[in-house]
GUKOLBA-299539 format. One record per residue: residue in three letters; z, x, y of N, C-alpha, C in turn. Coordinates in steps of 0.1 Angstrom, whole numbers, padded with zeros to 4 digits, always signed. Layout:
GUKOLBA-299539
ALAZXYZXYZXY...
This chain:
GUKOLBA-299539
UNK+0701+1293+1209+0708+1283+1201+0703+1269+1205UNK+0702+1266+1218+0698+1253+1223+0684+1251+1219UNK+0676+1261+1219+0662+1259+1215+0660+1255+1201UNK+0668+1261+1192+0668+1258+1178+0672+1243+1176UNK+0682+1239+1183+0687+1225+1181+0676+1215+1186UNK+0669+1219+1197+0659+1210+1203+0647+1210+1193UNK+0643+1221+1187+0632+1222+1178+0635+1213+1165UNK+0648+1214+1160+0652+1205+1149+0651+1190+1153UNK+0655+1187+1165+0655+1173+1170+0640+1168+1170UNK+0631+1177+1175+0617+1173+1176+0611+1171+1162UNK+0615+1179+1152+0610+1177+1138+0616+1164+1133UNK+0628+1162+1135+0635+1149+1130+0628+1137+1136UNK+0625+1138+1149+0618+1126+1155+0604+1124+1150UNK+0597+1135+1147+0584+1134+1141+0584+1128+1127UNK+0595+1131+1120+0596+1126+1106+0599+1111+1107UNK+0607+1107+1116+0611+1093+1117+0600+1085+1124UNK+0590+1091+1130+0579+1084+1137+0569+1078+1128UNK+0569+1082+1115+0560+1075+1106+0552+1084+1097UNK+0554+1097+1099+0547+1106+1090+0551+1104+1075UNK+0564+1102+1073+0569+1101+1060+0575+1087+1057UNK+0568+1077+1061+0574+1064+1059+0572+1060+1044UNK+0580+1051+1039+0580+1047+1025+0574+1033+1025UNK+0562+1032+1029+0555+1019+1027+0550+1018+1013UNK+0545+1006+1010+0540+1003+0996+0528+1012+0993UNK+0520+1014+1003+0508+1023+1000+0512+1037+0997UNK+0521+1042+1005+0525+1056+1003+0533+1057+0990UNK+0540+1047+0986+0548+1048+0973+0538+1048+0961UNK+0527+1039+0962+0517+1039+0952+0510+1052+0951UNK+0507+1057+0963+0499+1070+0964+0508+1081+0957UNK+0521+1080+0960+0530+1090+0954+0531+1089+0939UNK+0531+1077+0934+0532+1075+0919+0518+1078+0912UNK+0507+1076+0920+0494+1079+0913+0492+1093+0910UNK+0499+1102+0918+0497+1116+0916+0506+1121+0904UNK+0515+1113+0900+0525+1117+0889+0518+1116+0875UNK+0522+1125+0867+0516+1124+0853+0524+1113+0845UNK+0519+1110+0834+0525+1099+0826+0539+1104+0821UNK+0540+1117+0819+0553+1122+0814+0564+1120+0826UNK+0560+1123+0838+0569+1122+0849+0572+1107+0851UNK+0563+1098+0849+0565+1084+0851+0575+1079+0840UNK+0574+1084+0828+0584+1080+0817+0598+1085+0821UNK+0598+1097+0825+0612+1103+0828+0618+1095+0840UNK+0610+1092+0850+0615+1084+0861+0619+1070+0857UNK+0612+1064+0848+0616+1050+0843+0629+1051+0834UNK+0630+1061+0826+0642+1063+0818+0654+1066+0827UNK+0652+1074+0838+0663+1076+0847+0667+1064+0854UNK+0658+1056+0859+0661+1043+0866+0668+1034+0856UNK+0664+1033+0843+0670+1024+0833+0685+1028+0831UNK+0687+1041+0830+0700+1046+0827+0709+1043+0839UNK+0704+1045+0851+0712+1042+0863+0715+1027+0864UNK+0706+1018+0860+0709+1004+0860+0720+1001+0850UNK+0719+1006+0838+0729+1004+0827+0743+1009+0832UNK+0743+1021+0838+0756+1026+0843+0762+1017+0853UNK+0753+1012+0862+0758+1003+0873+0764+0990+0866UNK+0757+0984+0857+0761+0972+0850+0774+0975+0843UNK+0776+0986+0836+0788+0989+0829+0800+0990+0839UNK+0798+0998+0850+0809+1000+0859+0813+0987+0866UNK+0803+0979+0869+0805+0966+0877+0809+0955+0868UNK+0803+0953+0856+0805+0941+0848+0814+0943+0836UNK+0811+0953+0828+0818+0954+0815+0831+0961+0816UNK+0832+0972+0823+0845+0979+0824+0857+0971+0829UNK+0856+0963+0839+0867+0955+0844+0872+0946+0833UNK+0862+0940+0825+0866+0931+0814+0874+0938+0803UNK+0869+0950+0800+0876+0958+0790+0890+0962+0795UNK+0892+0965+0807+0905+0968+0813+0914+0956+0812UNK+0909+0944+0815+0917+0932+0815+0921+0929+0800UNK+0912+0931+0791+0916+0929+0777+0926+0939+0772UNK+0925+0951+0776+0935+0962+0773+0948+0959+0779UNK+0949+0954+0791+0961+0951+0798+0968+0939+0792UNK+0960+0929+0788+0966+0917+0781+0972+0921+0768UNK+0965+0930+0760+0970+0934+0747+0983+0942+0749UNK+0984+0951+0759+0996+0958+0761+1008+0950+0766UNK+1005+0940+0774+1016+0931+0778+1021+0922+0767UNK+1012+0918+0758+1016+0911+0746+1024+0919+0737UNK+1020+0932+0735+1029+0941+0726+1042+0943+0733UNK+1043+0945+0746+1056+0947+0753+1065+0935+0751UNK+1059+0923+0752+1066+0911+0751+1072+0909+0737UNK+1064+0912+0727+1068+0911+0713+1080+0921+0710UNK+1078+0933+0715+1089+0943+0712+1101+0940+0720UNK+1100+0934+0732+1112+0929+0739+1119+0919+0732UNK+1112+0909+0727+1119+0898+0719+1126+0904+0707UNK+1120+0913+0700+1126+0918+0688+1138+0926+0692UNK+1138+0934+0702+1149+0942+0706+1161+0934+0710UNK+1158+0924+0719+1169+0915+0724+1175+0908+0713UNK+1167+0902+0704+1173+0893+0693+1179+0901+0682UNK+1175+0913+0680+1182+0922+0670+1196+0926+0675UNK+1197+0927+0688+1210+0932+0693+1218+0920+0699UNK+1213+0908+0698+1220+0896+0704+1233+0894+0696UNK+1233+0896+0683+1245+0893+0675+1255+0905+0677UNK+1251+0916+0682+1261+0927+0684+1268+0926+0697UNK+1264+0917+0706+1270+0916+0719+1282+0907+0717UNK+1294+0912+0722+1306+0904+0720+1309+0898+0734UNK+1313+0885+0734+1315+0878+0746+1328+0884+0753UNK+1328+0881+0766+1340+0886+0774+1352+0878+0770UNK+1351+0865+0769+1363+0857+0765+1362+0855+0750UNK+1371+0862+0743+1371+0862+0729+1378+0849+0725UNK+1370+0840+0717+1376+0828+0712+1375+0828+0697UNK+1383+0820+0691+1383+0819+0677+1372+0809+0673UNK+1362+0813+0665+1352+0803+0661+1357+0792+0653UNK+1350+0781+0653+1353+0769+0645+1347+0771+0631UNK+1356+0774+0622+1352+0777+0608+1353+0764+0600UNK+1356+0753+0606+1358+0740+0598+1345+0733+0595UNK+1334+0738+0598+1321+0732+0596+1313+0740+0587UNK+1304+0734+0579+1294+0741+0571+1284+0748+0580UNK+1278+0758+0576+1268+0765+0584+1256+0756+0587UNK+1252+0748+0578+1241+0739+0580+1244+0729+0592UNK+1256+0724+0592+1261+0715+0603+1261+0723+0617UNK+1266+0735+0616+1266+0744+0628+1252+0746+0634UNK+1242+0748+0625+1229+0750+0630+1223+0738+0636UNK+1226+0726+0630+1220+0714+0635+1227+0710+0649UNK+1240+0712+0650+1247+0710+0663+1242+0719+0674UNK+1241+0732+0671+1237+0741+0681+1222+0739+0685UNK+1214+0735+0675+1200+0732+0678+1199+0719+0687UNK+1207+0709+0684+1207+0697+0692+1211+0700+0707UNK+1222+0708+0708+1227+0711+0721+1218+0719+0730UNK+1209+0727+0723+1200+0736+0731+1185+0730+0730UNK+1184+0718+0726+1171+0711+0726+1160+0718+0718UNK+1164+0723+0707+1154+0729+0698+1151+0718+0687UNK+1139+0714+0686+1135+0703+0677+1128+0709+0665UNK+1128+0701+0654+1121+0705+0642+1128+0716+0634UNK+1141+0717+0634+1148+0728+0627+1149+0724+0612UNK+1145+0734+0604+1146+0733+0590+1156+0743+0585UNK+1166+0738+0578+1177+0747+0573+1175+0747+0558UNK+1173+0759+0552+1172+0761+0538+1186+0767+0533UNK+1194+0758+0528+1208+0761+0526+1210+0769+0513UNK+1201+0768+0503+1203+0775+0491+1196+0789+0491UNK+1194+0795+0503+1187+0807+0504+1195+0819+0497UNK+1208+0821+0501+1216+0831+0495+1230+0827+0496UNK+1234+0818+0487+1248+0812+0488+1259+0822+0485UNK+1256+0832+0476+1267+0841+0473+1270+0850+0484UNK+1261+0853+0493+1264+0861+0504+1266+0853+0517UNK+1267+0840+0516+1271+0831+0527+1260+0832+0538UNK+1247+0830+0533+1236+0831+0543+1228+0818+0542UNK+1221+0814+0553+1212+0803+0553+1199+0808+0560UNK+1188+0802+0557+1175+0805+0564+1171+0793+0573UNK+1167+0796+0585+1163+0786+0594+1148+0788+0599UNK+1141+0777+0600+1127+0778+0606+1126+0766+0615UNK+1116+0766+0624+1113+0755+0632+1099+0751+0631UNK+1096+0737+0632+1083+0732+0632+1077+0731+0646UNK+1086+0730+0656+1081+0729+0670+1085+0741+0678UNK+1077+0743+0688+1080+0755+0697+1091+0751+0706UNK+1099+0762+0710+1110+0760+0719+1109+0771+0729UNK+1116+0769+0740+1116+0780+0750+1125+0792+0745UNK+1121+0804+0750+1128+0816+0746+1143+0815+0750UNK+1145+0809+0762+1159+0808+0767+1167+0799+0758UNK+1161+0788+0753+1168+0779+0744+1172+0786+0731UNK+1163+0794+0726+1166+0802+0714+1177+0811+0716UNK+1177+0818+0727+1188+0827+0730+1202+0820+0732UNK+1201+0808+0738+1213+0800+0739+1218+0795+0726UNK+1208+0791+0717+1211+0787+0704+1218+0798+0696UNK+1213+0810+0697+1219+0821+0689+1233+0824+0695UNK+1235+0823+0708+1248+0826+0714+1258+0816+0711UNK+1254+0803+0710+1263+0792+0707+1267+0794+0692UNK+1258+0797+0683+1262+0799+0669+1272+0810+0668UNK+1270+0821+0675+1279+0832+0675+1293+0829+0680UNK+1293+0824+0692+1306+0822+0699+1313+0809+0694UNK+1306+0799+0692+1314+0786+0688+1317+0785+0673UNK+1307+0790+0665+1309+0788+0650+1310+0801+0642UNK+1310+0812+0648+1311+0825+0641+1300+0828+0632UNK+1288+0822+0635+1276+0824+0627+1267+0835+0634UNK+1264+0845+0626+1257+0857+0632+1242+0857+0627UNK+1233+0862+0636+1219+0864+0632+1218+0877+0624UNK+1214+0876+0611+1212+0887+0603+1197+0893+0605UNK+1188+0884+0606+1174+0888+0608+1167+0876+0615UNK+1157+0879+0623+1149+0869+0630+1135+0873+0633UNK+1126+0864+0631+1112+0867+0634+1107+0855+0643UNK+1101+0858+0655+1096+0848+0664+1081+0850+0665UNK+1075+0838+0666+1060+0838+0669+1058+0833+0683UNK+1053+0842+0692+1051+0838+0706+1039+0829+0707UNK+1040+0818+0715+1030+0808+0716+1024+0808+0731UNK+1032+0812+0740+1028+0812+0754+1038+0819+0762UNK+1038+0816+0775+1048+0823+0784+1062+0817+0781UNK+1070+0824+0774+1084+0820+0772+1085+0809+0761UNK+1074+0806+0753+1075+0796+0743+1074+0803+0729UNK+1083+0800+0720+1083+0807+0707+1085+0797+0696UNK+1081+0801+0684+1085+0794+0671+1095+0803+0664UNK+1105+0798+0658+1113+0806+0649+1107+0805+0635UNK+1100+0815+0632+1093+0815+0619+1102+0819+0607UNK+1112+0827+0610+1122+0831+0600+1134+0836+0607UNK+1146+0829+0604+1158+0833+0609+1169+0833+0598UNK+1175+0844+0595+1185+0844+0585+1199+0845+0592UNK+1208+0835+0589+1221+0835+0595+1231+0838+0585UNK+1242+0845+0589+1253+0848+0580+1266+0845+0587UNK+1276+0841+0580+1289+0839+0585+1298+0849+0578UNK+1303+0859+0585+1311+0869+0579+1324+0864+0574UNK+1331+0855+0581+1343+0848+0577+1339+0835+0571UNK+1342+0833+0558+1338+0820+0552+1346+0808+0558UNK+1338+0798+0561+1345+0785+0566+1351+0778+0555UNK+1359+0768+0558+1367+0761+0547+1357+0753+0538UNK+1345+0749+0543+1336+0741+0535+1324+0748+0530UNK+1323+0761+0534+1312+0769+0528+1315+0773+0514UNK+1305+0772+0506+1306+0774+0491+1307+0789+0488
């Protein structure tokens, strides 16, 4: 057994001593014996290996980043929709009587001012017979301000969100592109 190991070690040392060195002359000599078909196959193999390397190192991480960004945007959009659709269904712990002495348009303006939402447009003739108004904003506001705005309308004025569409502009910044508000109990000045 020891003799076999020693024989293998001698062969290995003779290989590393220079018999099979990969110098430029030996490489040229090795390629000169190849046929043109073998050279083409070798070139195609090297080209494919280079493209695979570039794809794995350069392109694939960028594709993964793009996919992750799209997924997080979709999650954020669905989260906003879910929270705001259910925001009007949440009842506060301290039940108070809403102030029904103001018109809905006034309630929207007061709540927007209190929550620092600028550029609020109230379309009051949206659906008068069903006691609804439509609200849009020209300027972006923070998502928290919009939630506080909706909560104040509900708790203080008895105005509920019937439908809302938000356009996300950045981290926590949204436009109210379409919000339909309804007051189930008519106020004394509502038509």
